[in-house]
C-alpha positions as CSV (number, residue, x, y, z in Angstrom):
1,M,-10.4,-16.5,-15.8
2,A,-8.7,-15.2,-12.8
3,I,-7.3,-18.3,-12.0
4,A,-6.3,-19.1,-15.6
5,V,-4.4,-15.7,-15.6
6,A,-2.8,-16.3,-12.4
7,E,-1.4,-19.7,-13.8
8,H,-0.2,-17.9,-16.9
9,T,1.5,-15.4,-15.0
10,G,2.8,-16.9,-11.8
11,G,0.5,-14.3,-10.2
12,E,-1.7,-14.7,-6.6
13,I,-5.3,-13.8,-6.6
14,V,-6.2,-10.9,-4.6
15,S,-10.1,-11.2,-3.9
16,V,-11.9,-7.3,-3.6
17,D,-15.4,-8.7,-3.0
18,S,-16.5,-7.5,0.1
19,M,-18.4,-10.2,1.6
20,Q,-16.1,-13.0,0.8
21,V,-14.0,-11.4,4.0
22,Y,-16.9,-13.3,6.1
23,R,-16.0,-16.9,7.3
24,G,-18.6,-19.3,6.8
25,M,-20.1,-17.1,3.8
26,D,-18.8,-19.5,1.2
27,I,-22.0,-20.7,-0.9
28,G,-23.7,-17.3,-1.5
29,T,-20.7,-15.3,-2.3
30,A,-19.2,-18.0,-4.8
31,K,-16.2,-18.3,-2.7
32,P,-13.3,-20.0,-4.5
33,D,-13.2,-23.9,-3.4
34,A,-10.4,-25.6,-1.9
35,A,-9.4,-27.1,-5.5
36,M,-9.3,-23.4,-6.5
37,C,-7.0,-22.3,-4.1
38,Q,-4.8,-25.4,-4.2
39,R,-4.1,-24.2,-7.9
40,V,-3.5,-20.7,-6.9
41,P,-3.0,-19.2,-3.6
42,H,-6.5,-16.5,-3.2
43,H,-6.0,-13.7,-0.7
44,L,-8.2,-11.6,1.3
45,L,-11.0,-14.3,2.3
46,D,-12.1,-15.1,5.4
47,L,-10.6,-12.0,7.3
48,A,-13.4,-11.9,9.8
49,E,-16.2,-13.4,11.5
50,P,-19.6,-12.2,10.0
51,A,-20.5,-10.6,13.3
52,H,-18.0,-8.3,12.7
53,D,-19.1,-4.9,10.5
54,M,-15.7,-5.3,8.8
55,T,-15.0,-1.4,7.0
56,V,-13.4,-0.7,3.5
57,A,-10.4,1.0,6.1
58,E,-9.9,-2.4,7.5
59,F,-9.7,-4.2,4.2
60,Q,-7.3,-1.5,2.7
61,Q,-4.9,-1.8,5.5
62,V,-5.0,-5.9,5.3
63,G,-4.8,-5.1,1.6
64,R,-2.1,-2.9,0.8
65,T,0.1,-4.7,3.1
66,L,-0.5,-7.8,1.2
67,L,0.3,-6.1,-2.1
68,A,3.7,-4.8,-1.0
69,D,4.4,-8.2,-0.1
70,L,3.4,-9.5,-3.2
71,E,5.5,-7.0,-4.9
72,A,8.8,-7.8,-2.9
73,R,8.2,-11.3,-3.9
74,E,8.0,-10.0,-7.5
75,T,4.8,-11.8,-7.5
76,P,1.8,-10.6,-10.1
77,A,-1.2,-9.4,-8.0
78,I,-4.4,-10.8,-9.9
79,V,-7.1,-8.8,-8.6
80,A,-10.3,-10.3,-8.8
81,G,-14.1,-9.1,-8.0
82,G,-16.3,-7.9,-6.7
83,S,-16.7,-4.4,-4.9
84,G,-15.7,-1.1,-6.5
85,M,-14.8,0.5,-3.4
86,H,-12.9,-2.0,-2.3
87,F,-11.0,-2.1,-5.5
88,R,-10.2,1.2,-5.2
89,S,-9.2,1.4,-2.2
90,L,-6.2,-0.6,-3.0
91,V,-5.3,1.4,-6.1
92,D,-6.1,4.7,-5.4
93,P,-4.8,7.5,-3.3
94,M,-8.1,7.1,-0.9
95,T,-8.0,7.6,2.9
96,F,-10.5,7.2,5.1
97,A,-12.0,9.4,8.0
98,P,-12.0,8.2,11.3
99,S,-15.2,6.5,12.9
100,E,-16.8,6.6,16.4
101,P,-19.2,3.8,16.9
102,A,-21.0,6.0,20.2
103,L,-21.3,9.0,18.3
104,R,-22.5,7.1,15.1
105,K,-25.5,5.5,17.1
106,A,-26.3,8.6,18.6
107,L,-26.4,10.3,15.3
108,E,-28.6,7.2,14.1
109,A,-31.1,8.4,16.7
110,S,-30.9,12.1,15.9
111,P,-33.7,13.6,13.7
112,L,-32.6,14.0,9.8
113,E,-33.6,17.7,9.9
114,E,-31.2,18.5,12.9
115,L,-28.4,17.1,11.2
116,V,-28.9,18.5,8.0
117,A,-29.2,21.9,9.7
118,E,-25.7,21.4,11.5
119,L,-24.2,20.9,8.4
120,L,-25.3,23.8,6.9
121,A,-24.5,26.0,9.8
122,A,-21.0,24.7,9.3
123,D,-21.0,24.5,5.4
124,P,-23.8,26.5,3.7
125,N,-22.9,24.6,0.4
126,A,-22.9,21.1,2.2
127,V,-25.8,20.0,0.2
128,A,-24.2,20.1,-3.4
129,H,-22.0,17.6,-1.9
130,V,-24.0,15.4,0.5
131,D,-27.7,14.0,-0.6
132,A,-29.8,15.2,2.2
133,D,-32.2,13.2,2.0
134,N,-30.0,10.0,2.4
135,P,-29.7,9.4,6.1
136,R,-26.6,7.5,5.9
137,R,-25.0,10.0,3.9
138,V,-25.7,12.9,6.0
139,I,-25.0,10.9,9.4
140,R,-21.7,9.8,7.9
141,A,-21.0,13.7,7.0
142,V,-21.9,14.8,10.4
143,E,-19.6,12.0,12.0
144,V,-16.6,12.9,9.8
145,F,-17.1,16.7,10.7
146,R,-17.6,16.5,14.4
147,L,-14.6,14.3,14.8
148,T,-12.1,15.6,12.1
149,G,-13.9,19.7,11.8
150,A,-13.8,19.0,7.9
151,T,-16.6,20.0,6.1
152,P,-18.4,18.2,2.9
153,S,-16.7,21.0,1.0
154,Q,-13.2,21.1,2.3
155,R,-13.5,17.2,1.8
156,T,-14.6,17.3,-1.9
157,G,-12.1,20.3,-2.5
158,S,-9.0,18.1,-1.5
159,D,-6.0,17.0,-3.9
160,E,-7.2,13.3,-3.1
161,Y,-10.6,14.0,-3.9
162,R,-9.7,15.2,-7.2
163,A,-7.6,12.3,-7.9
164,L,-10.0,9.7,-7.0
165,R,-12.6,11.7,-9.3
166,N,-10.4,11.9,-12.3
167,Y,-9.2,8.0,-11.7
168,R,-5.5,8.8,-11.1
169,P,-4.2,5.6,-9.4
170,E,-1.7,5.4,-6.9
171,R,-0.3,2.1,-7.9
172,P,-0.1,1.3,-11.6
173,F,-2.3,-1.3,-12.8
174,R,-4.4,-2.8,-16.0
175,A,-7.7,-3.8,-15.6
176,V,-9.9,-6.1,-17.9
177,G,-14.0,-6.1,-17.7
178,L,-16.2,-8.4,-19.3
179,D,-19.8,-7.8,-19.5
180,P,-22.4,-10.8,-20.9
181,G,-24.9,-8.1,-21.6
182,E,-28.2,-10.0,-22.7
183,R,-26.9,-13.4,-21.3
184,L,-26.7,-11.7,-17.8
185,E,-30.4,-12.6,-16.4
186,A,-30.0,-16.5,-17.7
187,R,-26.7,-16.8,-15.9
188,V,-27.7,-15.1,-12.4
189,I,-30.9,-17.7,-12.4
190,E,-28.8,-20.6,-13.3
191,R,-25.9,-19.4,-10.4
192,F,-28.3,-18.8,-7.8
193,D,-30.3,-22.3,-8.3
194,A,-26.8,-24.0,-8.3
195,M,-26.0,-22.2,-4.8
196,L,-29.4,-23.3,-3.5
197,A,-28.7,-26.9,-4.9
198,A,-25.3,-26.6,-3.0
199,G,-27.1,-25.8,0.4
200,L,-27.4,-22.1,0.4
201,L,-30.5,-22.2,2.3
202,E,-28.9,-24.3,5.0
203,E,-26.0,-22.1,5.1
204,V,-28.2,-19.0,5.6
205,R,-29.8,-20.9,8.5
206,S,-27.0,-21.7,10.1
207,L,-25.3,-18.3,9.9
208,A,-28.4,-16.4,10.6
209,P,-27.8,-15.8,14.3
210,Q,-24.0,-14.6,13.8
211,L,-24.6,-12.1,10.8
212,G,-23.7,-8.4,11.7
213,R,-25.6,-5.6,10.1
214,T,-23.2,-5.8,7.1
215,A,-23.1,-9.4,6.3
216,R,-27.1,-9.6,6.8
217,Q,-27.2,-7.1,4.0
218,A,-25.2,-9.5,1.3
219,V,-27.5,-10.2,-1.6
220,G,-28.7,-14.0,-1.5
221,Y,-28.3,-13.6,2.5
222,K,-30.7,-11.2,3.1
223,E,-33.4,-12.6,1.0
224,L,-33.3,-15.8,2.6
225,L,-33.4,-14.6,6.0
226,P,-37.0,-14.3,6.2
227,V,-37.3,-17.7,4.7
228,V,-35.4,-19.3,7.4
229,A,-37.5,-17.4,9.7
230,G,-40.8,-18.6,8.1
231,D,-42.1,-15.4,7.0
232,A,-41.5,-16.1,3.1
233,S,-41.7,-19.2,1.1
234,L,-38.6,-20.5,-0.6
235,A,-40.3,-19.9,-4.2
236,E,-40.6,-15.8,-2.9
237,G,-37.2,-15.6,-1.6
238,R,-35.6,-17.4,-4.5
239,Q,-37.7,-14.8,-6.8
240,V,-36.5,-11.7,-4.5
241,A,-32.7,-13.0,-4.6
242,I,-32.5,-13.1,-8.3
243,S,-34.5,-9.7,-8.7
244,G,-31.6,-8.5,-6.0
245,T,-28.7,-9.9,-7.5
246,L,-29.9,-8.4,-10.9
247,G,-30.1,-5.1,-9.4
248,L,-26.7,-5.3,-7.9
249,A,-24.9,-6.5,-11.2
250,K,-26.6,-3.2,-13.1
251,R,-25.1,-1.1,-10.0
252,Q,-21.7,-2.7,-10.2
253,R,-21.8,-2.2,-14.1
254,T,-22.7,1.3,-13.7
255,Y,-20.1,2.0,-11.2
256,F,-17.0,0.2,-13.1
257,R,-18.1,1.6,-16.8
258,R,-17.4,4.8,-15.3
259,D,-14.0,3.8,-14.8
260,P,-11.7,5.1,-18.0
261,R,-8.9,2.4,-17.1
262,I,-10.9,-0.6,-17.5
263,R,-10.7,-2.2,-21.0
264,W,-14.2,-3.8,-22.0
265,L,-13.7,-6.9,-24.1
266,P,-16.4,-8.4,-26.1
267,W,-18.2,-11.7,-24.5
268,Q,-17.4,-14.7,-25.9
269,D,-19.4,-17.6,-25.4
270,D,-16.5,-20.3,-25.5
271,P,-14.8,-20.4,-22.2
272,A,-11.5,-20.9,-23.8
273,D,-12.0,-18.5,-26.1
274,R,-12.7,-15.9,-23.3
275,I,-9.3,-16.8,-21.1
276,A,-7.5,-16.3,-24.3
277,A,-8.9,-12.9,-25.1
278,V,-8.1,-11.8,-21.4
279,I,-4.5,-13.2,-21.3
280,E,-3.9,-11.4,-25.1
281,A,-5.3,-8.1,-23.6
282,F,-2.9,-8.3,-20.7
283,E,0.0,-9.2,-22.8
284,E,-0.3,-6.4,-25.1
285,P,3.0,-4.2,-25.0
286,T,0.8,-1.2,-25.4
287,W,-2.2,-0.4,-23.6
288,T,-5.1,2.3,-24.0
289,S,-8.0,2.3,-22.1
């Protein structure tokens, strides 16, 4: 549908999929194939090797440069996907605190209770903003505090945070969402089986030695890695991958449903009808969320 909208408007597609940025991860991320890319230019694909843990901040820098170029060429950007944080990093006032790999490694080796105590000593209200039972969030909060001096309360009290919380964009856009509802499970199963038939297991096997910490968490790859290692059967890996995909879809749906700027259109079974409805929505002279 993104291709149809792009062809209708003369636009180009901007992927906001967090895993399509990795080279070689083609089948399992449903990356557009050569024929699709011939029809419409696609951007923000194949940005990094899978061994590199590409951050949202890196993605934002490349993506915003691209959007500025498309704007200068008066070419519509058709954003498609994917990952909610990556989408918002392009359109919303989102800046990212610095990170230091050596410090992060040291913090990951530290007891969680010590890190929570450090946060509370600097900011008695820290646990109102950071889940003290989530090691990843605690580690990141301490990392940011040590590098910048900003406490969780200070960060969540900023103008930028309020703009993000209230969905006030930096860049105007229109957004449409389609939710297949009860059809979702059948579509997920059909698509994953099609990926297996297209060679997903072989793709995972060839990429396994190269996958970094982020890439190996990609749904489909994560569940098939034990299969290629001989620790699980293909049937087991398939079932876990389908369950993982459904869980991801649920989380994505919850994330995007919170955004009042997205207009949700009723699902139509005929693909041509779906495309027509999306194009019609984008062309309406007035727009309400």
